[in-house]
N, C-alpha and C positions, 0 to 999 in steps of 0.2 A: 503494500500501499502506500510506504513513504516514496519509493520511485515514481508513483502514478504522481502521486501529491506534488513532488518537485517540477513533475512535466505540465502539470495543471496549472502550477503557480506562473509557469512562463508563458506555456502557450496555451492557456485558456483551455475549459473542458470542450468546446469543437473543434480547437486546433489539434488537442492530445487524441482526440477520437480520430482524426483524418489522418493523424502521423502513424497512429497505431495501424490502419486501415492501410497505407501507403506501404509500411515496412512488409505486414504480412500479406500484402498483396504482390509485391515485389517477390518476395520468398516465393509463392505459388506459382506465379508466372514464369520465373525461371526455372524451379524445378518441375514443372508441366512440362515445358518446353524441351527439358531434356529427358524426361521419360517417357516423352509422348503419350501421356496419360490421356484417356479418351475413353468415355462409356461408349459409344460409339463403335470403334473398331473393338473393343471386347465385346459386345454384343454379336459383332459381325463374326469374329472368330469362335465363338461359342456355337452360334447357329450353323456356321458353314464347317464346323469341327475341324478348325485349322491349329496349326501350331506356329504361334509368331511372339509370344510373350505379352501381347496387349492384355488379353485376360487377368494375367497374374498380375501387371501392374497395376490394373483397376483395383484386384482383391487386395493386394498391398496399402492402397491408398485408404479403402474402404475400412479393413480392417484395423489399420493403424489410428484412424479417424475415431471408431468405436473404442478401441482399448485406452487411447490417449483422454479420451474425453470423461469415459467413465472413470477413471485413474484420476481425474481431477474432482470427479464428484467424491468420491471415496476418501480424497486427501481434505475434502474440505473447502478447496479452492475454487470451486464453481456450483452453483443451484441450479441444476435444470429444469426445475420446476417452476423458476422465474421466467424462462424464455419463452416468447411469446407461441412459438410452435406447440407448445403443450397448456398454459395458462390460457390462452384466448380460445373461443368455439372456433371449431374445423368444419371443414366438408369433406366427407367421404366421397360423395359424388364428385366433387370437383377433382379430388386427388386420383381417382381412377380415371374419368375422361378426361382430364387436363394431362395428365401423365401420360395417357394413350397418345394423345395428339402431340406431346413434345417428343415423344418415341419416333413417332411416323417423322415429323419434322427434321429431327436431327438426322436421320437416313437420309432424307430428301438432300439437307443443307450440306450434309458430308463434314458434319460435328454439332455437338451441342454449343450453347451459348459462350460456356468458358473457353470450350477448343477454340471458339471462333476468334475470341478475343485473343487467344495467346496465339494464333495462327497471322492475326493482321499484325502484331508485335513483330513478328519476322518477316513481313513485307507481302503476304497473301492479301491483296486488294480484292479477290473473291472475298474472303472473310470480312472485309471491311465494309463493303456493300451487302453482305447478308447480315450482319450486325446492326446496320442502321436500320433495316427492316424490322428485325427483330425488335429492337427497341421502341420503335414507332408505334408496333401493333402492340407492345406489351403497356406502353402508357393509353393507348387507345382502349385496351381492355381494364385497365383498372379507373381511368376516370374520364376515359373519351366516349366514342360512338359504341365500340363494344362492351361497354361495362355493364348494361343492363341484360346482355346475353351471357357473360360471365357472371352476374350476381342469380339470373333466374337457374342455372345448372348446378351453381354451388348451393343454392336451396332444398334441390331436390332430396339429399339426403346429408344431416349434421350432425354434427357430434359434439358434446359440452366440452367446454377446456376443464384442466384439470387430471385428476384420475382416470377419467373417461378418456381421455387422450393419449395417456401415458402408459405404453407398454410394459414398462416395469412396474408399474402397479397394478396393471390388469391382469399380467401373467405372475404376479407374485415372485418374480425371481431376484428382486433386490437389485442395487446396480454392482454387487460382488458376480451375479449370476450374469448380467450383463457385459461386466468386463471378461467372465470366463467365454462368454459367447463369441466374443471380438477376439480372444487369444485362441480359439479353435480355429478360425478363420485365418487368422494369422500364421497359424501353423500350416494350413493347408497353402497358402499362398508361397511360404518357404518352400516346401515339398516340390510344389509346381515349377517355382525359380528354378531349383537345382536340376530338375529334369529336362527341362527346357532351355537350360543355360542362359539365363536371362541377364544381360551385363548388368555392372555396376549402377549406370546411370539409370538402369531400368527400374530395379528393386529399391535402390537409395533413394531416388529421386520420387518416387511413387511415398515411400515410406513419409519422406518429407512435405509433398502434399498432404498427406494425412493428418500430419503434426500441425499444419497449419489452419487445420479445423479447429482442433482443440485449442490452438493458441488465439485463435479470434472469438471463441466463445470465451476463455479465460480472461485477455485483455478488455473485452467490452464489459463484463461481470466487474471485474477489478474496478476499471475507471468509474462505472456507475454508482459503486460502493464508496470511492472516493470523491465523488462529484457532488455539488450541492443541489443541483437540476436534476431529474431523473432521465435516464438515456437506456434506450431499447438494448436487452441483452441479445447479441445477433453471431452467426458465424458467417461463413462465405455464402454468397448466392448472388447470382447474375441476373436474374430478369426483373427484380424490383429496381436494384441499383442502377441498370443499364438505362431502364424507363426514367429515374432519376437525373441522372446524368444528364439525359439529353433534354430534357425539361429544363433545367438549372441554366445549362449553356443556351439555351435558347431566350426562355422567358423569365427565368427567376435566378439570377446571379450574385444578387443581394442578401440570399438566405443564408444561415451559419453552416458553418462546415460541418461534416459527421464521419462517421467510419466510412460508408460506401462512397462518399467523394476523395477520400484517400485510396480505397480500394483499387476501383477499375483503372485509372492510371498506373497504379502501382505495378498490377498485373501486365498492362501492357509493356510497362517501362522493363520488367523481370524478364518476360519472353524475349524484348529487344535485345536486352544484353547479353542473354545466354545466345541468342541467333549469332549476335556480333564476335563475341568470345570466340565460339568454335564454327566461324566462318560459314554460317546458315542463312546470312541473310538474302531474301531473294524475292524479287518482285514479280507478282505472278498473278493472271488476270484470267478472266473467261474464256473459253476455246470457242465458244458461239453462243446462239441465241437460246438452244434448248438446255444445256446446263444453267444458264442464268436464270432461265423460267423456273425451274427445277430447283436453284437455290431458294429464289423469292418466296416461294411457297413454302419449302421448308422452313424458310426463318419467321415467317407469319405464321405458322402452325405453332410453332414452339413460343413465339410470343404470347399469343393466347393462352395456351396448353401451360405454358410454365406459369402465368398469372394465375390461372383457374388453380392449378394442381397446388398452389403456394409455395412453388421451388422450383427450380430446375435439376438437371442430373446432378449439381453440386450440392445445391439448395437443400433440395429433397433427398436426394441419393447419398451423400456425403454428411451433412450438417444437420439435417433433421433426422436421419437414420442413427447419425450417433448420440443424439438425444433420446431414443427409442421413441418419437412422435409416432403413432398410429398411423396419422395421415401421410407421413412421409414414406413410410413404409408400403401403402398401397399406392400410392405416386410411382415410387421406384420400381414396384413390380410391374405396372401398366407401362412405364417406359422401355423395361425389358422385353416383355411380349409384343407390345405394337411395333418396339424397332425391329426384333427377330422376324415376326411376320411382314413387315414391309419390304424388310432385306430380301424374303424368300419371294416376296409376288412382284418386285420391281426390279431388283438387282440381279438376283439369280437366274437369270434367263441367257440363253445363247444370242449372238454367236461370243458374245465375252460380258462377264461379270463386272460389276462396277470393283475396283480395287479398294484395299486397304488403305489406310493415311500411311505416310511413310514410316518405315522401320525402324527401331530404335538403334542408335549406334551401335555397331560392333555386330549386329545380328543380320541372319538371311533373311530374305522374303518368307512371310508365311507359307507353310507348306500342309497339305493334308498327312495325318500321322499313318 
């Protein structure tokens, strides 16, 4: 607490939150770029029965986020019940429908929202355009033209906040049980990494990605406790923050700083620095009208779906899952199922299936086992 008090005295509460977001976002961007962390690639590997290490990378990040976050809870450094994902009323219909739409969108756009931001940082102009469409649709889904449709779908099946939304409480496993659950998946990731010979940047970078989730939960909780004014406890997510950054850039630049306004540029800068250091900066664009149309549709699906589900592949898939929010687990399951089905129906067709993203440094292209 004294360290946060020292920063708050010098930067103010908004500045401290933004600085924390910038630092954690930078780490996420750097490590996600080096490890090629991507839920879409993990789903495709699983769906196509390929061996390429992307599923292992995602499992390392997922399991590490669970283990580190639950360890913080057991140590008394973070109270998960104060997180909005648990304390506020949620929507199971929104999680299921929104998660499915997000899964469809990330296949069509060739990356989830966090992956698009990381790719933009290394010079991918396709991701820049897709990211802008994603942010615009997300904002329209929150307070604009698409908000009534989002609210109607979310109201179909709701769940009260508190214990009703907390899987740790509903299942009666306790936080020690939740930690053990994460350790089992972490052990599985270690076994798969050894079998697939995943390089150091793959598994170490993914572990770092998972740690940034726990770091965000801890930092926003600690800053909130040291602050005079209340601040939301949050971890990493890219749907709401993308919409907020876009809105503030265009219309409301005078509002106070917050965690999200540090997070977004931090991720971009982290990816840029990683790509620059390892000589992977490269401008890339669309190869024609059809790929661009497909990417725009996918980005729009992710923008609406992510806002409806209450989180993206990172917001629900890692941050929400790490605190065992029921709606986040529903959304993550829907993302996996819809993405696998979309890949099978759209991309797994002759004469040539859509390829995976770039391989991790030091690994061959994915192959059938």
